[in-house]
C-alpha beads as a LAMMPS data file, in Angstrom:
LAMMPS data file: protein, C-alpha beads

206 atoms
205 bonds

1 atom types
1 bond types

-500.0 500.0 xlo xhi
-500.0 500.0 ylo yhi
-500.0 500.0 zlo zhi

Masses

1 110.0

Atoms # bond

1 1 1 287.144 -360.230 -187.027
2 1 1 290.097 -358.838 -185.159
3 1 1 291.501 -360.311 -181.999
4 1 1 289.566 -358.824 -179.039
5 1 1 292.680 -358.156 -176.960
6 1 1 295.292 -357.121 -179.531
7 1 1 293.451 -355.702 -182.550
8 1 1 294.850 -353.813 -185.501
9 1 1 292.980 -350.544 -186.146
10 1 1 290.404 -350.991 -188.935
11 1 1 291.178 -348.610 -191.816
12 1 1 287.726 -347.016 -191.446
13 1 1 288.539 -345.714 -187.949
14 1 1 290.718 -342.621 -187.893
15 1 1 292.210 -342.375 -184.410
16 1 1 293.230 -339.187 -182.684
17 1 1 296.782 -338.428 -181.653
18 1 1 297.929 -340.831 -178.910
19 1 1 294.560 -342.613 -179.013
20 1 1 294.753 -346.393 -178.601
21 1 1 292.325 -348.976 -179.999
22 1 1 291.351 -351.500 -177.328
23 1 1 288.905 -353.659 -179.311
24 1 1 287.188 -353.876 -182.684
25 1 1 284.521 -356.216 -183.979
26 1 1 281.249 -356.696 -185.812
27 1 1 277.685 -357.625 -184.893
28 1 1 276.458 -361.150 -185.470
29 1 1 276.279 -361.866 -189.195
30 1 1 273.699 -363.646 -191.325
31 1 1 270.024 -364.327 -190.643
32 1 1 268.988 -363.257 -187.151
33 1 1 265.640 -363.594 -185.403
34 1 1 264.575 -361.135 -182.730
35 1 1 261.916 -361.329 -180.030
36 1 1 259.559 -359.201 -182.124
37 1 1 259.576 -361.832 -184.884
38 1 1 257.441 -364.126 -182.708
39 1 1 254.411 -362.051 -183.704
40 1 1 255.707 -360.135 -186.741
41 1 1 256.384 -363.242 -188.853
42 1 1 252.930 -364.866 -188.406
43 1 1 251.248 -361.504 -189.054
44 1 1 253.313 -361.007 -192.215
45 1 1 252.411 -364.515 -193.416
46 1 1 248.700 -363.847 -192.970
47 1 1 249.018 -360.444 -194.658
48 1 1 250.883 -361.935 -197.621
49 1 1 248.470 -364.854 -197.998
50 1 1 245.442 -362.556 -197.962
51 1 1 247.077 -360.084 -200.381
52 1 1 247.913 -362.857 -202.865
53 1 1 244.418 -364.381 -202.556
54 1 1 242.752 -360.983 -203.103
55 1 1 245.022 -360.066 -206.038
56 1 1 244.446 -363.381 -207.814
57 1 1 240.711 -363.059 -207.280
58 1 1 240.711 -359.491 -208.574
59 1 1 242.697 -360.536 -211.646
60 1 1 239.806 -362.717 -212.795
61 1 1 237.558 -359.654 -212.842
62 1 1 239.869 -356.873 -213.968
63 1 1 243.594 -356.427 -214.442
64 1 1 243.279 -352.899 -213.056
65 1 1 241.893 -354.214 -209.762
66 1 1 244.735 -356.725 -209.591
67 1 1 247.289 -353.927 -209.919
68 1 1 245.871 -352.327 -206.780
69 1 1 246.732 -355.499 -204.878
70 1 1 250.390 -355.635 -205.937
71 1 1 251.608 -353.017 -203.399
72 1 1 250.018 -355.051 -200.595
73 1 1 251.739 -358.183 -201.883
74 1 1 255.036 -356.284 -201.874
75 1 1 254.453 -355.173 -198.277
76 1 1 253.777 -358.766 -197.271
77 1 1 256.941 -360.022 -198.989
78 1 1 258.988 -357.357 -197.235
79 1 1 257.519 -358.207 -193.839
80 1 1 257.964 -361.955 -194.309
81 1 1 261.349 -362.099 -196.072
82 1 1 262.708 -358.738 -197.176
83 1 1 263.288 -357.182 -193.778
84 1 1 265.557 -360.063 -192.752
85 1 1 267.745 -359.443 -195.803
86 1 1 267.859 -355.702 -195.110
87 1 1 268.770 -356.293 -191.470
88 1 1 271.531 -358.753 -192.434
89 1 1 272.902 -356.261 -194.949
90 1 1 272.938 -353.505 -192.329
91 1 1 274.878 -355.679 -189.875
92 1 1 277.291 -356.791 -192.600
93 1 1 278.200 -353.127 -193.162
94 1 1 278.590 -352.284 -189.470
95 1 1 281.834 -352.220 -187.501
96 1 1 282.500 -351.415 -183.863
97 1 1 285.529 -349.981 -182.146
98 1 1 286.469 -349.205 -178.541
99 1 1 289.420 -346.938 -177.843
100 1 1 290.808 -345.573 -174.610
101 1 1 288.791 -342.407 -175.341
102 1 1 285.743 -343.245 -177.439
103 1 1 283.112 -345.729 -178.556
104 1 1 283.077 -345.899 -182.375
105 1 1 280.283 -347.286 -184.562
106 1 1 280.739 -347.318 -188.321
107 1 1 277.772 -348.118 -190.565
108 1 1 277.134 -348.047 -194.287
109 1 1 279.355 -348.625 -197.282
110 1 1 278.745 -345.926 -199.891
111 1 1 277.405 -343.306 -197.476
112 1 1 279.473 -344.130 -194.425
113 1 1 278.414 -342.856 -191.011
114 1 1 280.729 -342.994 -187.994
115 1 1 279.292 -342.330 -184.556
116 1 1 281.812 -341.237 -181.934
117 1 1 280.837 -341.351 -178.249
118 1 1 283.412 -339.947 -175.796
119 1 1 283.893 -342.210 -172.781
120 1 1 284.246 -339.139 -170.576
121 1 1 280.608 -338.150 -171.181
122 1 1 279.074 -341.563 -171.849
123 1 1 275.690 -342.016 -170.150
124 1 1 274.118 -345.239 -168.923
125 1 1 275.681 -348.439 -170.218
126 1 1 273.543 -351.599 -170.157
127 1 1 274.613 -355.063 -171.206
128 1 1 272.458 -358.052 -172.131
129 1 1 273.683 -361.625 -172.442
130 1 1 272.145 -363.646 -175.282
131 1 1 271.644 -367.400 -175.422
132 1 1 274.169 -367.735 -178.236
133 1 1 276.993 -366.608 -175.886
134 1 1 277.011 -363.158 -177.476
135 1 1 276.134 -359.903 -175.748
136 1 1 274.669 -356.513 -176.647
137 1 1 276.108 -353.426 -174.961
138 1 1 273.747 -350.447 -175.252
139 1 1 274.785 -346.867 -174.632
140 1 1 271.551 -345.228 -173.542
141 1 1 268.120 -346.657 -172.674
142 1 1 267.858 -350.143 -171.196
143 1 1 267.402 -352.671 -174.025
144 1 1 264.254 -354.611 -174.811
145 1 1 264.257 -358.460 -174.856
146 1 1 265.671 -358.488 -178.392
147 1 1 268.707 -356.586 -177.148
148 1 1 267.777 -353.238 -178.673
149 1 1 266.141 -350.206 -177.027
150 1 1 262.401 -350.661 -176.569
151 1 1 260.321 -349.655 -179.605
152 1 1 263.478 -348.796 -181.493
153 1 1 264.939 -351.989 -182.885
154 1 1 266.310 -351.621 -186.462
155 1 1 263.312 -353.377 -188.030
156 1 1 260.878 -350.961 -186.411
157 1 1 262.519 -347.948 -188.026
158 1 1 263.595 -344.747 -186.399
159 1 1 266.847 -343.901 -184.695
160 1 1 268.196 -346.627 -182.422
161 1 1 270.286 -346.005 -179.331
162 1 1 273.996 -346.602 -180.021
163 1 1 274.955 -350.194 -179.234
164 1 1 277.478 -352.947 -179.802
165 1 1 274.868 -355.438 -181.036
166 1 1 275.356 -359.185 -180.486
167 1 1 279.160 -359.091 -180.228
168 1 1 281.519 -361.890 -179.274
169 1 1 283.482 -361.685 -176.010
170 1 1 280.925 -359.266 -174.606
171 1 1 282.110 -359.688 -171.010
172 1 1 285.685 -358.794 -171.949
173 1 1 284.598 -355.780 -174.006
174 1 1 282.360 -354.516 -171.207
175 1 1 285.214 -354.905 -168.725
176 1 1 287.583 -353.011 -171.026
177 1 1 285.070 -350.194 -171.405
178 1 1 284.663 -349.792 -167.631
179 1 1 288.419 -349.865 -167.110
180 1 1 288.912 -347.229 -169.807
181 1 1 286.321 -345.008 -168.124
182 1 1 288.138 -345.347 -164.807
183 1 1 291.430 -344.480 -166.457
184 1 1 289.874 -341.299 -167.858
185 1 1 288.417 -340.430 -164.458
186 1 1 291.764 -341.043 -162.771
187 1 1 293.354 -338.581 -165.171
188 1 1 290.779 -335.964 -164.186
189 1 1 289.156 -335.794 -167.634
190 1 1 285.766 -337.324 -166.975
191 1 1 283.034 -338.523 -164.633
192 1 1 283.634 -341.942 -163.038
193 1 1 281.332 -344.828 -163.988
194 1 1 279.541 -346.925 -161.376
195 1 1 281.986 -348.775 -159.105
196 1 1 282.754 -352.357 -160.177
197 1 1 280.007 -354.695 -159.023
198 1 1 277.513 -351.912 -158.183
199 1 1 275.787 -351.851 -161.579
200 1 1 273.672 -354.721 -162.869
201 1 1 275.544 -357.027 -165.164
202 1 1 274.776 -360.594 -166.346
203 1 1 278.479 -361.294 -165.997
204 1 1 278.588 -360.443 -162.274
205 1 1 281.074 -357.987 -160.766
206 1 1 283.589 -356.645 -163.257

Bonds

1 1 1 2
2 1 2 3
3 1 3 4
4 1 4 5
5 1 5 6
6 1 6 7
7 1 7 8
8 1 8 9
9 1 9 10
10 1 10 11
11 1 11 12
12 1 12 13
13 1 13 14
14 1 14 15
15 1 15 16
16 1 16 17
17 1 17 18
18 1 18 19
19 1 19 20
20 1 20 21
21 1 21 22
22 1 22 23
23 1 23 24
24 1 24 25
25 1 25 26
26 1 26 27
27 1 27 28
28 1 28 29
29 1 29 30
30 1 30 31
31 1 31 32
32 1 32 33
33 1 33 34
34 1 34 35
35 1 35 36
36 1 36 37
37 1 37 38
38 1 38 39
39 1 39 40
40 1 40 41
41 1 41 42
42 1 42 43
43 1 43 44
44 1 44 45
45 1 45 46
46 1 46 47
47 1 47 48
48 1 48 49
49 1 49 50
50 1 50 51
51 1 51 52
52 1 52 53
53 1 53 54
54 1 54 55
55 1 55 56
56 1 56 57
57 1 57 58
58 1 58 59
59 1 59 60
60 1 60 61
61 1 61 62
62 1 62 63
63 1 63 64
64 1 64 65
65 1 65 66
66 1 66 67
67 1 67 68
68 1 68 69
69 1 69 70
70 1 70 71
71 1 71 72
72 1 72 73
73 1 73 74
74 1 74 75
75 1 75 76
76 1 76 77
77 1 77 78
78 1 78 79
79 1 79 80
80 1 80 81
81 1 81 82
82 1 82 83
83 1 83 84
84 1 84 85
85 1 85 86
86 1 86 87
87 1 87 88
88 1 88 89
89 1 89 90
90 1 90 91
91 1 91 92
92 1 92 93
93 1 93 94
94 1 94 95
95 1 95 96
96 1 96 97
97 1 97 98
98 1 98 99
99 1 99 100
100 1 100 101
101 1 101 102
102 1 102 103
103 1 103 104
104 1 104 105
105 1 105 106
106 1 106 107
107 1 107 108
108 1 108 109
109 1 109 110
110 1 110 111
111 1 111 112
112 1 112 113
113 1 113 114
114 1 114 115
115 1 115 116
116 1 116 117
117 1 117 118
118 1 118 119
119 1 119 120
120 1 120 121
121 1 121 122
122 1 122 123
123 1 123 124
124 1 124 125
125 1 125 126
126 1 126 127
127 1 127 128
128 1 128 129
129 1 129 130
130 1 130 131
131 1 131 132
132 1 132 133
133 1 133 134
134 1 134 135
135 1 135 136
136 1 136 137
137 1 137 138
138 1 138 139
139 1 139 140
140 1 140 141
141 1 141 142
142 1 142 143
143 1 143 144
144 1 144 145
145 1 145 146
146 1 146 147
147 1 147 148
148 1 148 149
149 1 149 150
150 1 150 151
151 1 151 152
152 1 152 153
153 1 153 154
154 1 154 155
155 1 155 156
156 1 156 157
157 1 157 158
158 1 158 159
159 1 159 160
160 1 160 161
161 1 161 162
162 1 162 163
163 1 163 164
164 1 164 165
165 1 165 166
166 1 166 167
167 1 167 168
168 1 168 169
169 1 169 170
170 1 170 171
171 1 171 172
172 1 172 173
173 1 173 174
174 1 174 175
175 1 175 176
176 1 176 177
177 1 177 178
178 1 178 179
179 1 179 180
180 1 180 181
181 1 181 182
182 1 182 183
183 1 183 184
184 1 184 185
185 1 185 186
186 1 186 187
187 1 187 188
188 1 188 189
189 1 189 190
190 1 190 191
191 1 191 192
192 1 192 193
193 1 193 194
194 1 194 195
195 1 195 196
196 1 196 197
197 1 197 198
198 1 198 199
199 1 199 200
200 1 200 201
201 1 201 202
202 1 202 203
203 1 203 204
204 1 204 205
205 1 205 206
């Protein structure tokens, strides 16, 4: 991970003329539990146990009946184990960048997607401090307890609101973002963000 205050531009980010990279980083890596897992994991365990029990019982009567149970076993395995691996893989292939003009989010490896959000037109920015000293900065709807927009966390499917998910030095990154927005406003190129200290922040006034 690059230094949060003096980063070198990642090769995946193509900057515009005279654009300056302020910060780059990645989401938390490895296995990660979210608030939704408090009920999703026990449910997946029960589903998997029942699917295995039914499939084994059906196998004693007919192999054809047992084959009908295999998709349900696969669903249970995905819910109990597979989705954690998929989520970890997604975060491993995600990079974040903050320039003096844009928020950049790169995802994917083979089919790379880069989301570019101009600071001059950026909407609501919410920040959530996590217990592991990391923070999630969301550009859009206020995040749910797991740090992602309600009903739209990556494991639930669908399109998630753009976010710097579980990043290190979240307070410093948030401060840099606000300062960059003010610099754009001072130059007459954008709408000013909320004044320092007026917006809610777990870090206090910025």
